[in-house]
N, C-alpha and C positions, 0 to 999 in steps of 0.2 A: 318829030320833036327833036330838040338837041339832046346830046348825051347827058347822062345823069350819074353822079357819084354821091357818096354819102360819108359825112364825118359824124361819128358817134362819140359824144363826150362821156367818158367813163373813168375819169381820173379822180373823182370825188372819193374822199376817205370814208364817208358814211359813218361818222363818229356816233350818231344817234342810234345806229344799229347795235352798238356795243359788242362788236365782234372782231376777232382777229382776221376773219376772212373778208376779202374785198366785197363791198356792198353789192356790186353788180353781178357777182358770181353766186350770190345766195340763190337757192333753188325755189322756183315757183311752179308747182305742179309738174315736177320732173325735169324742168329746164332752168338754166341760169337766167336771171333777169335780163341780162344784156343780150342773150340769145333771141329773145322775143323781138328786140329792137332791130337786130341784124336781119332776122327773117322777114319782118315787116318791110324793111327797106328793099330787100331782094324781091319780095312779092310785088313790089311797086315798079320793078324794072331796073333797079340798081344792080350793077355787076361788080363795081369796085367799091369796097368799104374800108374806111380808115377809122380805127378805134384809138382815141386819145387816152393814154394811160399815164398814171403818175407813179406813186410808190407801189402800185399793183401791177406794174409792167410785167414782171416775171410770171405772175399768176395768169394774166391775160394771154401772154405768149403761149404758155403751156396749154391753156384751155382751148384756144383757137387753132393752135398747131399750124399756122400758115394760111388759114382760110381767109383771114383778113390781114390788112397791114397795120401793125401796131406803131403808133407815133408817140414818142415820149414827151411829156410836158414836165420838164425837170423841176420847175417851180410853179406852184399853183397860184396864178395871179389873175384869176377870173376867166369867165367863159370866152371873152374875146381873145385873151392870151392863149387859151387852149386851142382855138381855131387857128390862130397864127402859127402855132407849132406845126401845122400841116402844110404851110406854104411851100416848103421845099419839096415835099412829097407830091404836091399838086402843080409844081412848076410846069408851065406850058399848057396846062389844061384850061380850056375856055368854054366849058359847058356849064350846065346847071349843077348846083351842089346843095344837097340836103344837109342841114345841121340838125341833128337829133339828140335827144337826151338818152343816155344809156341806162337810166334808172326809171324809164317810163315804158313799161312792157305792154301796156294795153292798147297802144295805137295799132290800128288795123292796116294791113298792107293795102286794102282797097281804098282806105281814106287817104293814104299817102299817094296812091296812084292818081286819084281824082285831084288832089292838091297839085301834083306836078303837072297834070294835063292842063288845068286851068291857068297855072302860072306860065307855062310855056306858050299857051294860046294868047295870053295877055301881053307877053313880051316885057314883063316887069323886071326891074333890077333886083327886087327882093320881095318875098312873099312870106306871110306868117300864117301858120295853121291856127285857127281860132275856134272857139266854141261859144255858144250862147247859153249862159247859165242863169237859172232863176235866182240863185244866191251867189254872186260873184266875189263875195268877201274873200280876201286873201290873195286874189289873183291880180296881175297887172291888167289894166284896162287898155283896150285898143282905141286910140284917138284917130279920128278921120276928119278930112276937110269936106267942103261942100260937094266935091266931085266924088267923094267916097274913097279917096286914096288915104292910106295910112300916113299920118304925120308923126306918130310917136307911140310910145307905150308908157303909161303912167302907173307906177307901182302903187299898190293899195295904200301904203302908209303915206304916200305923197299926194294922193288924189283929193281934190276938193269935193264939196257936196254934190255938185253937178256931175263930176266925173265918176263918183261912186255909184251913180245911177246907171252907168253904162253896164250892160250885161254881156257884151262881147269881150272875151278875155284871151290873154296870151297863153298858148300851150307850151311855149319854149321850144317849138319845132319850126324850122325855117327852110326856105329854099332861096338860093341866091344865084346870080350870075357870078361865077367864081372870081373872075378878075376884078369886077367891081367891088366884091366883098373885101378882097385883100387890100385893095386901094383904100377903101373906107376904114378898115381896121388900123391902118397906119396913122390915121388921124385921131383915133380914140386915145383919150388920156385918162389916167386913174384919178379923176377929180371927184371922188366920192368918199364916204366914210370908211369903206373897206380898203381904199387905195388899190382897187382892182380895175382891170380892163374889161368892161362889160360889152358883150355882143350886142345887146339892145341899143347901145350908143351908135353902132354902125347903121342901124335902121334910121335913126334920126339924122345922121350925117348924109345918108343917101337921099332922104326926103328933102333935106335942106339944099342939096345940090340940084334938085329938080328931077331926080330919078323917080320913076314910078315904083311905089311900094304898095302892095296889095295885101289885104287880109281875107282869108277864106274861111268862113264859118262852116266847116265841114265835120269837125270832130264832135263826138258825143261826150257828155260830161265824164264818163268812165275813162275815156281814152286819155284824159289829161293827167290821170293820177301818177305822181312820181313816188318812188319808194325812198323814204327817209328813215322810217322807223319799222319796228316789228309789226306794229298795228297796221301801217300802210301795206306791209307784205300780206297780212291776213285779209285786208280789204281787197287787194288785187287778186288774191287766191279765190275769193268768192266770185269775182267776175270771170276769171278763167274757168273755174268750175262750171259756171253757168254756160259759158260758150261751148266748152267741150261736150257737155251733156246735150245741149241743143243740136250740135252738129251730128252727134251719133243718132239721136232720135229722128232728126231730119233725114238720115240715111237709112232709116228702116229698122233701127234697134229699139226694142222696148226696154225702158229703164223704169222699173216698177216704182222705185222710191228715189227720185233725184236728190232729195235732201239728205239721204244716207248712203249715197253711192259715190265713190271716189275713183275717177278715171283720169290718169295723167295725160299730158299732151303727147301726141304721137302714137297713141294706141289706135289700132285698126280693128274694127268689129264688123262682121258681115250682117246682111239683112236677116230679119226674123229671129235673131238671137235675143234672148230675154235675160236681162241682168237684174237679179233680185237684190233686196235691201242688204245693206252693210257689206257690200262687196268692194274690194280694194284692188285696182288694176294699175300696175306701174307702167312707166314708159317702155317703149320697145317691146310691146306685146301685140300679137296678132291673133284674133279669134275669128273663126269661120262663121258660116251661115248656120242658122237653125240650131244654135247651141243654147244650153241653159247654164247660167253662171250664178252661183250663190244659192241661198243667202250665206253671209258670213264666210265668203271665199276670199283668198288672197292669191293673185297671180302676179308673180314677180317678173322683173325685166328679163328679156331674152326668151320668154316662153312663147310657145305656139300651140293653139288649140284648134284642131281641125273641125270641119263641118260635122254637125250633128252630135258633137261630144257634150257631155254633161259634167260640170264641175260643181259639186254640191256643198253642203253645209260643213263649215270648219275644215276645208281642204286648202292646202297651200301647194302651189306649183311654182318651182324655181328653176329657171334655165332649162326647161323641159319641153318636150313635144308630146302632145296627147293626140292620138290618131282619131280618124273619123269614127263616129258612133261609139266611142269608148265612154264608159261610165265610171266616174270617180265620185261617188255620191256622198260619202260620209267620212269625216274624221281621218283624212289621209294626208301624207306628205310625199310629194314627188320632187326630188331634188336631183338635177343633172340626169334626168331619165329620158329615154326615148321609148314611148309606149305606142304599140301598133294599133291597127284598126280592130274595132269590135271587142276590146278587152274589158273585162269586168274587174275593177279594183275594189276589193272588199273593204268594209269599214275598218279603220285602224291600221291600214297598210302603210308601211314606212320604207322608203328607200334610204338606207343609211349610207349617205354619199361621202361623208367626211371622216377620214381616218386619223385626224389630228395634224396632218401635214398637207394632204391633197384632197381635192374634190374629185370623186371617181364616178364613172357613169354606170347606169343600169339600163339594160336593153330588154324590152318585153315584146315578144312576138305577137303577131295578129291572132286574135281569138283566144288569148290566154285568159285564165280565170284564177284570180288571186283571192284566196279565202280571207276571212276576217283576221286582223292582227298579224298578217304576214310581214316579216321583216326580210328585206333583201339587202345584204351587205355588199356594197359595191367595191370593186368592179365585178359585175355578175350579169349573166344573160339567162332569160327565161324563154324557152323555145316556143314556136308557133303552136297554139292549141294546148299548151301545158297547163297544169292545174296545181295549186298549192292548197293544202288543208288549213283549217283555222289554226292560228298560232304557230305556223311554220316559220323557222328561221333558216334562210339559205345563206351559208357562209360565202365570203368573198372567193371568187374564182371557181366555185362549185356550180357550174352552169347546169341549168335544168333542161334536159333534152326535149325536143318537140314531142308533143302528144302524151307525155307521161304525167303522172300525178305524184307529187311528193308531199310528205308530212313529217312532222316532228322537229326536234331540236337536237342536233342539226338535222336538216332535211335529208330524207332518204326516200327512194322510190317506194311507193305503196306496194305491199305484198311482194317485196323483193329484197334480197340481201345484198344486191349489187350496190356498190358505192357510186355516187354521182361523179360524172366525168369532169375532170378539170379542164 
């Protein structure tokens, strides 16, 4: 197949979101909306991505950090005008070009890959990703000739009664031969109520010139959803929620109550782990095999839970590593902690990691036993096999040696007058 690149339209201001933040940078299950679009394009085989930005250019540049090429659309004069802004960046390129919506995060990489494969095989000038909907109201209808080629797109408001019966609708995701697209865009005029240059007009121009335009009914209804409002964001979240949980369950994870379990995109969970109800797991978390998580547990971004560990009721783990077969069963907080293997973390244990200025680390050695209501004031270390009595407070820097038992406030070695080593 010919080479493939992607233009992602992300310059919209998203006024209906009523937010100071760029619409496409709103988070959806731990990732920005536009990230889903870029990832789907790359999963389909795209290596070079151009993101069209408007007034959100600085935000998008900071977010992507050079991983995509940002193209500035100085004036927002329509979708066709947005693609034309990329002509200079694509000068000399003669391969296939996806044009995708940056606010449509539900399209799957596999769908785009199949779309591109069929488009390349057909040798068309333009292709449209379409879907068959039971209720197509609100969507542009795909118009075809007797040979099945697309002749145009009729917007819902402009459709006559016969056209409104058409169930194949436009997803606003396209594939073009790049040179033919830019030649057609030069012929587009703003002869419409909005006085804008519409990308859909390029479809009609190519068809009128006798170029083959194909529509591929490959997308599911959910994949068409664009984010324009907070309600749309919530609707998209339901779909991503479902996909994430299905993926984990398909990989051998038991999710006891999918309807009450929140797992963000990018989380890794090993086989035979059980996730109990009302568990919240953020992005960039890795959980091993044969673990028990929850109920009512929260595991924050950057955390690692090793094989066989248990994170129980009302436990929060933040930027911490919990070692193999370690038990953190009840009412505990582990922040910026490294916990070894086979540790028992008693109910009510707290790592006091924040001193008002810095987040400090706590290190707990293999086989340690922390009694109920232990407070470890970071930075501090608890040695291998050490024990703390119930209600013990270990001050910062007062490291607990391996194998000893400490009790009290402040902590002291049991049955010894010796002070703890700094």
